[in-house]
TISETOR-184727 format. One record per residue: x, z, y of N, C-alpha, C in turn; residue in three letters. Coordinates in steps of 0.1 Angstrom, whole numbers, plus 5000, padded with zeros to 4 digits. Atoms other than C-alpha are relative to their C-alpha. Layout:
XZYXZYXZYALA;...
//
This chain:
501050025011487849025136498750055004UNK;501449964997484149025143499550084988UNK;500649935011482049265122498550005002UNK;501549995001478449255111499650084988UNK;500549945012476449465087499849894989UNK;500150105011476349285053498749934999UNK;501350065001472649225055499749895010UNK;500250094990472949015086500649864996UNK;499550135003473548635085501349985007UNK;498650034995477048495091499949915013UNK;499950084988477848355125500849884997UNK;499250125002479348015129501450025003UNK;498549984998483147985127500449935013UNK;499650064988484747915161500749874998UNK;499350135001485947565166501450015005UNK;498650014995489447455175500049955014UNK;500150054987488347375210501150065010UNK;499049944992490947615223501449944999UNK;498750065002493747405210500149875008UNK;499850124992495347115228500149884991UNK;499850125008495146755215501449975000UNK;498650045002498346625202500549915012UNK;499550094990498446365229500350075013UNK;499849924989498346635255500950124997UNK;499249885004500646875236501350015008UNK;498849974993503547035253501250004990UNK;499049985011505447065219500149894990UNK;500150105011504346775197501249915001UNK;498950104999507046545210501450064996UNK;498749945005509746795199500149984985UNK;499950015014508846735163500749874996UNK;499350125005510846485142498949894998UNK;501050105002509046145140499350004987UNK;500749995013508446185103499050114999UNK;501049895000506746515109498849965009UNK;501150044992504746365137499049904992UNK;500850095008503546085114499250084989UNK;500849915009502546355088498850065006UNK;501149944992500446535114498949905002UNK;501050104998498646215122499249974987UNK;500750045013497946135085499150114995UNK;500949895003496346485082498749995007UNK;501250014992493746375107499850115010UNK;500149904990494446655130499749955014UNK;500250044986493046625165500750095010UNK;499449904991494946915179501050094992UNK;499249905005497647165174499550135006UNK;500549874995496647535177501150065009UNK;499149944990498147755203501250064993UNK;498849945007500347945178500949904995UNK;499150115004501647615165500849955011UNK;499350054989502547495199501250105004UNK;499049914996504447815207501150014989UNK;498949995010506247825173500949885000UNK;499150124999507547465176501150025010UNK;499049984990509247555208501050114996UNK;499249895003510547885196501049974989UNK;499150025011511947775163501049895003UNK;499050114998513547445175500950035011UNK;499149974989514947595207501250094996UNK;499049905003516847885191499850054986UNK;500149955014517547965154500350155000UNK;499849865001516948335155498850064993UNK;501149935007514648595138498749995008UNK;501250024993511048545146498850054992UNK;501249975007507648695137498849935006UNK;501250064996504448495139498850094995UNK;501149915004501448735138498649945005UNK;501350054997497848605136499150034988UNK;500949975011494748635115500149904989UNK;500050095011494248475081499449875005UNK;500550144997493648095083500149965015UNK;499750044986495048075118501049895002UNK;499050114999497547805110501450045000UNK;498649954999500648025107500949924991UNK;499150075009502047835077500549875006UNK;499650124993502047505095500850025012UNK;499349964988503247675126501550024997UNK;498649985004506447765108500649874994UNK;499350115007507047455086500049875007UNK;499950124992506347185112501449995007UNK;498750014994509447275132501150024990UNK;498949985010511447395102500349864993UNK;499850135006510947055085500649905010UNK;499450084989511746885118501550025000UNK;498649975000515047065117500849954988UNK;499450045013515746965081500049854999UNK;500250155002514646595085501349935003UNK;498850084999517546355080501250074996UNK;498849935003519946625069500050044985UNK;500249965013518846655033501249964991UNK;499050025010521546695006499650074987UNK;500249935013521646804969501050114998UNK;499049895001524047084977499550145002UNK;500549864997521847374987498550005002UNK;501449974995518347514991500150025015UNK;499949994985517747485028499050105006UNK;501049904996514647705031499650094989UNK;500449915010513948015011498750075005UNK;501349944996510248115014499550104990UNK;500449895009509348454999498550035002UNK;501449974999505648524992499750114990UNK;500449895009503948834977499249954988UNK;501050035010501548634955500349864994UNK;500050135006501748344930499049915006UNK;501150084995498448234943500349945014UNK;499650054987499848194978501049894999UNK;499050115003502847994965499349884995UNK;500750125005500547764946499249935011UNK;500850064989498247714976500949935010UNK;499250064989501047655001500849894995UNK;499350115005503047434978499249875000UNK;500950125000500047204975499849955014UNK;500250044986499547205013501249935006UNK;498850044993503147145021500949904993UNK;499150095008504546924993500149865007UNK;500050134993503546605012500850005013UNK;499249994988505246735043501549994997UNK;498750005005508446795024500449854996UNK;499750135003508246445010500149915012UNK;500050094988507646295044501450015007UNK;498649994994511146415055501049974990UNK;499050035010512746305023500550124993UNK;499649875006512946655009499150034988UNK;500849955011511446854980499650145003UNK;500549865000509447174976499950044986UNK;500149955014509847384945499450135000UNK;500649875002507447664937500750064988UNK;499249935011509147924914499350134997UNK;500549885005507348184894499749984985UNK;500150015015506348254858499249894994UNK;500850115005503947964855500649875002UNK;499350134997506347694867500849964988UNK;499250045012507847484839501550025002UNK;498549975000511447574830500849875004UNK;499350124996512447204834500149985015UNK;500050014986511547214870501050095007UNK;499149904995513547524876501549964997UNK;498650045004516647384857500449885010UNK;499650114991516447074880500450055013UNK;499649944987516647284911501450074999UNK;498749935002519547494897501149904999UNK;499050105001521447174889500249935013UNK;499950074987520747004922499150075011UNK;500749924991519647264947499749925013UNK;500350084987517847114978498650055004UNK;501449994994514747145000499650145002UNK;500749874998512347435001499750074987UNK;500349925012512147704975499050115003UNK;501049894998508947924974500050094988UNK;499749915011509448234953499450145003UNK;500449864998508148594948501350095000UNK;498849915001510548894952500550024986UNK;499649975014510448954915500849894994UNK;499350115005511548604907501349985007UNK;498750004993514248624933500950104994UNK;499249905007515448944917500649954987UNK;499550065012515648764884501149905002UNK;499050104997517648484900501350075003UNK;498749934998520248734912500650054987UNK;499549955013520548884877500549894991UNK;499750115009520448564857501049895005UNK;499150114994522348334881500850055011UNK;499249944989524348574902501249925004UNK;498850074996527548374900499849865006UNK;500350134994525748054912499350015013UNK;500849984987524048204943500749935011UNK;499450074989526648064967499849854999UNK;500350145002526147714952498549985003UNK;501550024998522347764953499650015014UNK;500549974986522047894989501149975010UNK;498950024991525347775004499749955014UNK;500350064986523747575033498650055003UNK;501349954997520647795036499850015015UNK;500250004985519147745071498950115004UNK;501049914996516047965071499550084988UNK;500849925010514348255052498750025007UNK;501449984995510548265056499450104991UNK;500749895007508648575046498650005003UNK;501450014998504948535041499450144998UNK;500849875001502448825045500950125002UNK;499049894997505149055060499350134999UNK;500749875000502549325065499850074986UNK;500249955013502049355028501250074994UNK;498849955005505649455022500450135007UNK;499549894991506149715050499750144994UNK;500249865004506650075038499950024985UNK;500149995015506549995000501349994993UNK;498850025008509050004972500349854999UNK;499850155000508549624970500649955013UNK;499450044988509349595006501450035002UNK;498649965000512549785003500849914991UNK;499450095009513449564974500349865007UNK;499950124993512849254995501150015011UNK;498949984989515049395024501349994993UNK;498749995007517849454999500449864995UNK;499750145005517549094984500549915011UNK;499650084989517748935018501450045005UNK;498749964996520749145027501049954991UNK;499050045010522449054995500349855000UNK;499850144998521948685001501049985011UNK;499150024988523648715035501450054996UNK;498649955004526548915018500649894992UNK;499550115007526948624994500549895009UNK;499750114991526948375022501050045011UNK;499249954989528948595046499649955014UNK;500550034987526748505075498550045000UNK;501449974998523348585089499249874999UNK;500950115001520448355081498750045008UNK;501249974992517448335106498850034991UNK;501149965008514448515092498749975008UNK;501250024994510948395101498950064992UNK;501049935007508048615091498649965005UNK;501450024997504248545089499350134997UNK;500749875002502048845093498750015006UNK;501249964993498648975101500450085012UNK;499749934988498449125135500050154998UNK;499849855002499749485134499950075013UNK;500049924988499349765158501350035006UNK;498649974996503049835159500949894996UNK;499150115003505049515161501450045000UNK;498649955000508249705168500450044986UNK;499749965014507949845133500249884991UNK;499850135008507449495118501349945003UNK;498750074997510449365137501250074994UNK;498949935006512649645125500049984985UNK;500150035014511449585090500749874996UNK;499450145002512349215092501550005001UNK;498550004998515849285105500450155002UNK;499649864999516849645097501350025009UNK;498949974990519049775126500149905011UNK;500050104989518349465147498649965004UNK;501450034996514549475153499849965014UNK;500150024986515049475190500249855004UNK;499750144996516349115189499049904993UNK;501050095006513448975168499049965010UNK;501050064991511248745188498650014994UNK;501349995006507448755184499149905007UNK;501150084995504548515188498750064994UNK;501149925005501248705185498749945005UNK;501450054997497648575184499150114996UNK;501049905003494948835186498749954996UNK;501350075002492148585180499849994985UNK;500350015014490548615145498749934998UNK;501250075002488048345136499150054989UNK;500749965011486948515105499150125003UNK;500949894998483948745104500150104988UNK;500049905010483949075085498550044998UNK;501349955003480649145068500150124991UNK;499749875006480449505058498850094998UNK;501049895002478249775043500650124994UNK;499549885006478950135035498750074994UNK;501249955006476450275010500350154995UNK;499849865004476050655003499250034988UNK;500749965012475050804970500250154998UNK;500049855002474051174966499950034985UNK;500049985014474851304931499850154998UNK;500249865004473751624914501050054990UNK;499049955009475651844890500049934987UNK;500150065013474451644860500449855000UNK;499750154999475651294872501249985009UNK;498950044992478451104888499749895010UNK;500350114991476550834907500449864995UNK;499450135004478250554887498849914995UNK;501150095005474950434871499349935012UNK;500650064988473350374905500949905007UNK;499150094994476450214919500149874991UNK;499950115009476649994888498749915002UNK;501250084997473049884894500149915012UNK;499950074987473749784930501149894999UNK;499050105002476949604920499549884992UNK;500550115009475149404893499149915008UNK;500850094991472549284918500849925010UNK;499350074990475049194944501149904996UNK;498950075004477849044924499849904988UNK;500250095012476348864893500149865004UNK;499950144997477248504892501149955009UNK;498950044991480348514915501250074995UNK;498749935003484048614913500250115011UNK;499849884991484848954928501150094995UNK;499249895004487249234928499450135005UNK;500649874996485849594928501150104997UNK;499049905001488449864934499450144999UNK;500449865001487950224922501350095001UNK;498849914997490250524930500550064987UNK;499649945012490450644894499749914988UNK;500350085012490750484859498750044993UNK;501349955006487850694847498849925006UNK;501050074994485650534873500049854997UNK;499950145004486950184864499349984987UNK;500650025013485950234828498550035000UNK;501549974999482550394836499349895006UNK;500750114994481650114859500049874992UNK;499950125009482849834836499050024989UNK;501049975011480749994808498649985005UNK;501450014994477650024830499749865003UNK;500350144996477949664842499949914987UNK;500150075012478549534807498650024993UNK;501349975006475349704795498949945007UNK;501050074992473449554823499949854996UNK;500050145005474549204811499349994987UNK;500650005013473549294776498550015000UNK;501449984999470149414786499349875005UNK;500550124995469549094805500349874992UNK;499650105009470948894776500849895007UNK;499150094993473648744798501450024995UNK;498649975003477348684790500650105009UNK;499449904992479448964802500949945011UNK;499250054989481048904836500950105006UNK;499349894994482549244843501050064991UNK;498949965009485849364829500950105007UNK;499149904994488149664835501549955001UNK;498650044999491749624847500750125006UNK;499249894995494149924850501250014992UNK;498749995006497550034840500150054986UNK;500049955014496550214808499649904990UNK;500350105009495249894793501249924996UNK;498950085005497449674772500249885009UNK;499750124992499249384789499149884996UNK;500850115004497249144768498650005006UNK;501449984994493849284780500049975015UNK;500050034986494949274816500249855003UNK;499850144998496248924814498849914997UNK;501250085003493048804798499050015012UNK;500949994988491048934828500649915011UNK;499450084989493548764852499749854997UNK;500350145003493048434833498549975003UNK;501450034998489248464835499749995015UNK;500250014986489448524873500549875005UNK;499550134996491448204876499249884995UNK;500950105006488848014855498849985009UNK;501150024991486447854880498749964993UNK;501350055007483947754853499250124996UNK;500849895004482848114846500150115010UNK;499949894991481948404870500750124994UNK;499349885005484248704866500150105011UNK;499749894991484349044884500950104993UNK;499149905006487349274877499750135007UNK;500149864995486749644881501450064998UNK;498649985002490249764888500550125009UNK;499349914991492650024903500849925009UNK;499150074991495449924926500849894992UNK;499350105008496749694897499849865005UNK;500350144995495149394914500050005015UNK;500050004985495749494950501049905005UNK;499050094995498849284952500949964988UNK;498950055009501349074932499549924988UNK;500550075012499048914906499149895005UNK;500850114997497448574909498650014994UNK;501450005005493648604907499149905007UNK;500850104993492648304927499350065012UNK;500849964988490048334955498750064995UNK;501249935004487248584952499050005011UNK;501150004991483848604969499950125009UNK;500249884993483848964979500950114994UNK;499249895004485649294977499150124999UNK;500749875001484049624965501050115000UNK;499149885000485549964971499150124996UNK;500749885005484150254950500850125002UNK;499349884996485150584965500749975014UNK;499450014986486750654999501349934999UNK;498650064999489650425007501050105006UNK;499149904996492650645010500949965012UNK;499150054989494550425035499449885006UNK;500450124993493850155061500849884994UNK;499250115005496749945047499549954987UNK;500550055013495349945012498749935001UNK;501350074998491849855024500349865005UNK;499750134994493349575045500649904989UNK;499450095011495349445015499049954991UNK;501150035009492349454993499149905006UNK;500950104993490249275018500649865001UNK;499350134999492849005021499949924987UNK;500250085012492148904985498749925000UNK;501350064999488748784996500149875008UNK;500050134994488448405003501049975011UNK;499050034991491048225024499749895010UNK;500450114991489147945041499550065013UNK;500549944988488448005078498550015001UNK;501549994999484747935073499450114991UNK;500549905009484548205047500050145006UNK;499949874994483548555059500850094990UNK;499449905009485448855045498950104997UNK;501149925004482849055026500550134993UNK;499549875005483449425019498850094998UNK;501049915003481149665002500650134996UNK;499449875003482050035002498950094994UNK;501049925006480250274978500650144999UNK;499449874999480750644985499050104994UNK;500849905006479550944966500250145007UNK;500049864994478751294980499250094991UNK;500849905008477551604962498750035006UNK;501349954995473951714965500350135007UNK;499849874993473751994991499050104994UNK;500749895006472652324976500450135008UNK;499649874994472852694986501450044996UNK;498649975005476252704967501049905005UNK;499150104995477752404985501150065009UNK;498949954991481152495000500049925013UNK;500050064987481752415037500649864999UNK;499350135000484152125028499049894996UNK;500950105005481351945010498949985010UNK;501150014990478752015037500549905011UNK;499550094989481051815061499949854996UNK;500150145004480351495040501349935002UNK;498750064997484051415040500349864995UNK;499750135006483951105018499449895010UNK;500650094991481550925042500849995013UNK;499350004987483351035073501449944999UNK;498650065002486850935059499849854999UNK;500250145001485450595050499749945014UNK;500350054986484150545086501350005008UNK;498749994993487550665100500949884996UNK;499150115005489450415078499549865006UNK;500550134995487150125088500249985015UNK;499850014985487350205125501549975003UNK;498650034998491150195123500449864995UNK;499850145005491049875103499649905011UNK;500550094989489049715131500950005012UNK;499049994989491649825156501349944996UNK;498850065005494349655135501150104999UNK;499049905003496149975129500250024985UNK;499749975014497950035096501050115000UNK;499049895002499950325083501449955001UNK;498550045000503650295093500750064988UNK;499249945011506250355066500550135004UNK;499449864998507550705062501449995006UNK;498650014994510550745085500950094992UNK;499049925007513550865066499850004985UNK;500250005015512150795031501249934993UNK;498850055007515050745007499849884990UNK;500350115010513350514982501149994989UNK;499050005010515750624955499749934987UNK;500450085012513750464927500449865001UNK;499650144998514250124942501549985002UNK;498650014999517850204950500750004986UNK;499650015014518350264912500049864996UNK;500150145004517049914906501049915006UNK;499150094992519149754933501550034996UNK;498749975004522349934921500349924986UNK;499850075013521849794885499949855002UNK;500050144997520949454899501349955006UNK;498850044994524049434920501149994989UNK;499050005011526249524890499749884991UNK;500350115008524449264869500449875007UNK;499750124992524949004897501549974999UNK;498650034999528649044899500850044987UNK;499349965013529449184864500650135002UNK;499449874997530749504880500350015015UNK;499849984986531349654914500750135003UNK;499449874996533449924931498950095007UNK;501049914995531550234942499849985015UNK;500150014985532350204979499449875004UNK;500650134997531449834979498550004998UNK;501449995002528149904964499350085010UNK;500749924989527350184989500049925013UNK;500050084988528349965018499049895000UNK;500950115001526349675006498550045001UNK;501449965001523149864999499650115010UNK;500349884991523350175022500649985014UNK;499449994987525850165050499549885009UNK;500550124993524949805060498849944995UNK;501250055006521849755039498850085004UNK;501349944996518249875039499950154997UNK;500149865004518950215023500950095009UNK;499049944990520650355055499850155001UNK;500249854999519250705051500750074988UNK;499349955012521250745018501550015004UNK;498649984996524750895027500849984987UNK;499050035011527850845005499950114989UNK;500149905010527451184989498849994991UNK;501350025008523851124978500249884991UNK;499850115009524850784965500950034988UNK;499149965011527650934944499250084990UNK;500849925009525151184930499149904991UNK;500850095007522850894921500749934989UNK;499250075011525650714902500350094989UNK;499849905011526351034883498850014991UNK;501349995007522651054873499949884991UNK;500150125008522750694861501050004989UNK;499149995011525850754841499550104989UNK;500549915009524251054825498949944991UNK;501050075008521450824812500649874994UNK;499250125006524150564800499549875006UNK;500350124993522850314825501249935006UNK;498850064995526250264840501250084994UNK;498849945004529850344831501149955008UNK;498950044991533250324848501149944991UNK;498950075007535850074835501450075004UNK;498749944998539550164834500549985014UNK;499550024987540250014868499150055011UNK;500949934991537350214884498849925003UNK;501250094998534849924884498850064993UNK;501349955006531250034877499449884993UNK;500750115008529649824849498850064994UNK;501249955007526449844830500350074987UNK;499949945013526150084802499149944990UNK;500950065011524350014769498650015004UNK;501449984996521050154782499749915012UNK;500250084988521549974815499849854997UNK;500150145004522049634798498649984994UNK;501450015006518749694778499049995011UNK;501049994989516849784810500049875008UNK;499950124991518149494831499649874993UNK;500350125008517649244803498549984998UNK;501550015002513849314801499449955013UNK;500650064988511649114824499350105009UNK;500649904992509849424836500950065011UNK;499149944991512949534854499949935014UNK;499950074988512549264881499050065011UNK;501049944990509549444898500550145003UNK;499749874995510349744919498950104999UNK;501249915001506849884916499450004986UNK;500849995013504749994886498850075003UNK;501249924999501450154880500450155004UNK;499649864996501650504898500150094988UNK;499849915011502950764874498950115001UNK;501049905001500251004862500450104989UNK;499849895009500251334844498850034992UNK;501149975009498051414814499650155002UNK;500649874997495751714821499550054987UNK;500349955013495451934790499450145001UNK;500649865000493152234785499850044985UNK;500049975015493852394751500549884992UNK;499650125008493852114726499349875005UNK;500850114994491651884748500749935012UNK;499550074988493051614771498849965009UNK;501150024990490851604802500149875007UNK;499850134993492351294817501450005006UNK;498750024994495251194840499850035015UNK;500049964986496151304875501349945007UNK;498850054994498551124899500850115007UNK;499249904994501451324913500049985015UNK;500150034986500251304949500150135008UNK;500049874993500051674958501050104994UNK;499049915006502451964953499550084989UNK;500549935012501652074918501050104995UNK;499149895005503152414908499150084990UNK;500749915009502252664881499350115009UNK;500949904993499552914892499149945011UNK;500850074990498152654916498649974994UNK;501350045004494452564914499849855003UNK;500350144998493252204910498549984996UNK;501450035003489852044908500049874992UNK;500050125008489151794881498750004991UNK;501350015008485951664864498950095005UNK;501049924995483851874887500250154997UNK;499849865003485452204875501450045006UNK;498749944994488252434889500950054988UNK;499149975011491352484868501250075007UNK;498749944996494552704871501149944992UNK;498850065007497852534862500850114994UNK;499249905006499652744836501449954996UNK;498750065004502452504827500149855004UNK;499850144997503952174838501349954992UNK;498850055008506251964815500249865006UNK;499850124993507751694837500549894991UNK;499450115009509651514809498849944991UNK;501250055007506351484789498949965009UNK;501050044990504351434821498650064996UNK;501249935004501751694810499850125009UNK;500449884992499951964830499050084991UNK;500949925008498452244810499250105009UNK;500949924991495452424826499150094992UNK;501049925006492952684819498950025011UNK;501149994990489452744835500350115010UNK;499849904989489552934868498750045005UNK;501349954995486753144882499849955014UNK;500350044986485053064915498949915002UNK;501250084997481752884911500349854999UNK;499950145001481252514915501149955009UNK;498950064992484252314926499649915010UNK;500450104989484052124959500549864996UNK;499750145002484251744959501449985006UNK;498650014996487951664961500349865005UNK;499750144995488951364984501449985000UNK;498650034998492151184988500649944987UNK;499450055012492551054952500449865002UNK;499650144999494550734950501249985009UNK;498950024991497150794977500050105011UNK;499949904989498350995007499249955012UNK;500750034988496151015037500850035012UNK;499149994988497850965071499450095010UNK;500449914990497651205100498949945009UNK;500950064991495750955122498649984994UNK;501350015006493050905096499250145001UNK;500649874999492351285096499650035015UNK;500349994986492551285134498749925004UNK;501150084998490051005135498750064994UNK;501149935006487751195111499450105010UNK;500549904990487551475136499349945012UNK;500650074989486751235163498649954996UNK;501350045005483951095142499050115000UNK;500949885000482451445138499650035014UNK;500349964987482651495175499149905007UNK;500750114993481051155184498550014997UNK;501550025002477351065187499749874994UNK;500350145005477550695178499949994985UNK;500250025014476350585144500449864997UNK;499750145003478050275129498949934994UNK;501150075005475550005122500149944986UNK;499850055013477049915089499650104989UNK;500449905010475850235072498649974995UNK;501450015006472850215048499350135004UNK;500749874996470150485054500550124993UNK;499549885007471650725028501350045007UNK;498749974994475150705044499750055015UNK;500449954986473450745079499650154999UNK;500449865001471851065067501250094997UNK;498949925003475051195053500950025012UNK;499249984988476951135085499350105009UNK;500749904992474251335104500250144994UNK;499949875006474451615079501550055002UNK;498749964998478251625082500350055014UNK;499849964986478151635120499350135003UNK;500749874998475551915119500850124994UNK;499149895006477852125096501250025008UNK;498849994991480852055118499750095012UNK;500449924988478952205148499650144995UNK;500549865005477452495127501250094997UNK;498849935003480952595116501050025012UNK;499249994987482252565152501449944998UNK;498750065002485152345140500649935012UNK;499550064988485452195174500750115008UNK;499449894993486652535186501050084992UNK;499149925008488452695157500549924988UNK;499450075011490652595128499850074986UNK;500149925012489952875103498850105000UNK;501149905001487153095090499950054986UNK;500149945014486353315060498849954994UNK;501150055008484153175033500150064986UNK;500049935013483353385002501350084999UNK;498749925002486753514989501249925005UNK;498950084995488853245007499949985015UNK;499950044986490053175041500349855000UNK;499950154999489552805049500749965013UNK;499250044989492152655072499949845001UNK;500150154998491452305087501049965010UNK;498950054992494552135100499749875007UNK;500350144995493051785106501349925000UNK;498750075001496451655095500149924986UNK;499850085012497651405068500550084989UNK;499649935012498551495033501450054999UNK;498649965000502351515039500150135008UNK;500049874993501651785065499450114992UNK;500649905009499251965042500950054989UNK;499149965011501751955014501150095005UNK;498949924994504452095037499550145003UNK;500649864996502252385050499750074987UNK;500349945012501052455015501250064993UNK;498849955006504552485001500750115008UNK;499449894991505752695031499250134997UNK;500849875002502852945026500350064986UNK;499749955013503552964989501450065000UNK;498649944999507253034997499950135006UNK;500249874993505953325018499250104991UNK;500849925009504053464988498550005002UNK;501450014998500653344999499449904990UNK;500750085009498253194974499249895007UNK;500750114992497052854988500049874992UNK;500250135007495752524974499349915010UNK;500850104993494652204991498649994994UNK;501450005005490852194988499249925009UNK;500750104992489251885002500749995014UNK;499550014987489751885040500850125004UNK;499449874996490952245041501150054990UNK;499149935009493652465027499250134997UNK;500749885005491952745006501050114997UNK;499049905001493853065010499450134995UNK;500649895007493353374989500950125002UNK;499249875001494453744991500650045013UNK;499449964987495253765028499049975011UNK;500850014989493753775062500449885009UNK;499650104991493753515090501250045008UNK;498849954993496253725108501349994992UNK;498950025009498453725078500549864998UNK;499650145001498353355075500749955013UNK;499450044988499053315112501550055001UNK;498649954999502153535109500949914991UNK;499250095009503353315080500349875007UNK;499950134994502753005100501050015012UNK;499149984989504753145129501549984996UNK;498750025005507853145107500349854999UNK;499850155001507352765102500149945014UNK;500050054986506752705139501350045007UNK;498849954993509852905150501349984993UNK;498850015007512352885122500349864994UNK;499750125007514152595106499550004986UNK;500650005014512452485074500749894992UNK;499350095008514352315046499049924991UNK;501050075008512152035032500549994985UNK;499650015014514351995001499850134992UNK;500349875006514052364994498650024996UNK;501450005003510352334996499749914988UNK;500250095011510452034973500450054987UNK;499649945012512252234947498950084993UNK;501149925005509152444943499049924992UNK;501050085006507152144931500549964986UNK;499650025014507152104893499849854995UNK;500350135004505851744892500449905011UNK;499550084989508051524914500149854997UNK;499950145004508251194894498849925004UNK;501150084996506050934910500349855001UNK;499650144999508050604911500649954987UNK;499750065012509150364885501350054993UNK;498749965006512850474881500350145003UNK;499849854998512450844890500550074987UNK;499649945013512950914853501550014998UNK;498650005002516650844857500750095010UNK;499449914990517251094886500050144995UNK;499949865003518351454882499150085009UNK;501049924992516351744897500450015014UNK;499749994986518351764929499649875008UNK;500450124993517851394938498549985000UNK;501450004999514251414928499450085011UNK;500449914989513851704952500249935014UNK;499750074987515551504980499049885002UNK;500950114999513451194973498650055003UNK;501349954997510251394972499950065014UNK;500049954987511151575004499949895011UNK;500050104990511851255022498749925001UNK;501250095000508651075012498750085000UNK;501349935002506051345005499850125009UNK;500249894991506751615030500449965015UNK;499850034986506751625068500250135008UNK;499749874993508451935083499749995015UNK;500250014985508451815119498549995003UNK;501550024997504751705117499350134997UNK;500649875003503852045101500350095011UNK;499649914989505752225128499149975013UNK;500850044988503852035156498650054997UNK;501449965003500552095138499850155001UNK;500149865000501152465134500150065014UNK;499949954986502252515170498749985007UNK;501350024993499052355182498950104995UNK;500949905005497052595159500250135007UNK;499749874994498852895173499750005015UNK;500450004985498352785209498550015001UNK;501549994999494652735202499650144997UNK;500449865004494453075186500250095012UNK;499749924988496053235217499049975011UNK;501050044990493553045239498750064998UNK;501349955003490553175221500050154996UNK;499949865005491853525212499050095007UNK;501049914995489153775217498649944999UNK;501350065001486253535220499649964986UNK;500350045014486453415184499650114991UNK;500349885009486153765170498550025000UNK;501549984999482453765181499349894993UNK;500750115006481753435164499750034985UNK;500349975014479953485131500549894991UNK;499550105010481453315100498849964992UNK;501150055009479153095079499950084987UNK;500249935012477653275050500149904988UNK;500050095012477653145014498849915000UNK;501250085000474153015021500249895011UNK;499750114991475752795049499150005012UNK;
//
């Protein structure tokens, strides 16, 4: 993907001169004559390289395959030309032949329009299936299953529950499973749901079905292969094209804010000038920012006496309000910009938008890539990304973490990894117990009842939840029974309980994901706002919210409330990382950005100055040589590690009686010396550390949709598996201790920065 600053003009789109003409094609003659005729009727002068390779691979051997290339590279046709050639002349009304799973209704609509004539050319049919498809069309497929079915994971889940006894009839002669946008599923609850559904189809059929996945080019294709076929990734073939014809037009804008402002007004002014009259998505990391921006932009429209084009979209809004915004985005007769949280990142049809805005530092490369993917899909359209980053004004009271300008530097690190096509890998060993709850209830609904061992073998031993052992699975069933979601019949069969039937019967059950769970922050009688459960929250811990520092006095997990009181300590530093967990490599890349001299050309003058200031502070604090120094009444420890490692080290130090809180890029430690901290870290480096025991110290562990049905022990296990990283923490701590030994003696003479910085 080429990159240019947003202010520069777009380059021309590369032609297809690199593809072979059909007459000279090495693969075209392998296609069925009906498919060949269809290609000619499209007016194509050539097949692209990835299409040539896919034809041979798919027709030669029916096995699992990944096609990885850029958006608009022709991946869809690369799959369906040979697949339809295989189906041509073999059509019957006895089974769906191709199951194509897509993450978006918009993609299903787009692809069904592109491929419907191809299906007709071979005498087959193509049926899109989602909430907007008429029920009569769905009933027709259920009565006479045939051809190609395009569906979302949620609709496929509903099919298992509502038509479980007919699945063998529906998919009995299934030849291929096609998974579109594979990269969007990897590492998520929705991805684990998809893996389970594909496994359950094969259990119904009692045979393996070749899986073909379409994906953006990923840095770790081994990971993608293992995701597509859990336990058999080594046998998945790959066709990879690194060529990306689309241009990325990018600008990162910096905003310095004082104690009396939040920068939203100025960002709103810039957004209004850039976006008015077009369709766009603007993502913000907090619901508060969404509302403030939407209000600011609405007032701009009113001042200019224009119809409002800017609307908020987040999980706290009613379903009716959210759906109204979605309808407006799909209405091509009126420009609409949605100011949103992650609610519009994936899974909802919003049509094609002109550009993507990101207000606040993107917390992950994967999320930024997914958001960028919502921008225009034609090869001639550039991907336009505008990032708006706020930093606090520098004063004599600015803490070192803020002097480093971490928001700007993290944004640069994320963009650099995006351009390298690296994305965060899924957490190894994560249990995904929330999605397992959903799949247990779904399997019971599918069959009407199931034996415990059969359920464990289907979902865990031979399914995607392979890190869940039989004992843990039994504990999960007990927790579900305690909530009356399941009960055991006289013959030992597990069936749905009263509460389980109500849950499964509601349409919201079909989705594995939901808006991230947040806790209400309460000070006295006043509600300050909400906070996602992303960091280890415990009583007596300190947090930063609304520009002030607070001490947690009580946490009520059942009510999802956190009670706080003001804490002393001057102005609170700017807290980064809201919206999701930051990976180790992002923090490592941040350190590399500080050490480098190059200035990215997509920075505006303000962001350029902030990067220079951050690098100057990094050198002044000698962070290239040391990891910790005293500042005011706190010892600041810089690990340059991801949030899972920071959480693990934080909890370990607290378990050793040390007062510590995550504070921007650093851990802020009170009441002890650097030597005392190093002694505590040695126990982590040398001794075995129980992640589940550390997780038990956390008072707010619910973060996924079905966590509410888990008991405290399983919540601790799930939290430990996904939010903590003991091995990573041990490696990080050992490196710190080795560095300390290497500089022992010389560092004692190094003056620590004063409060004046």
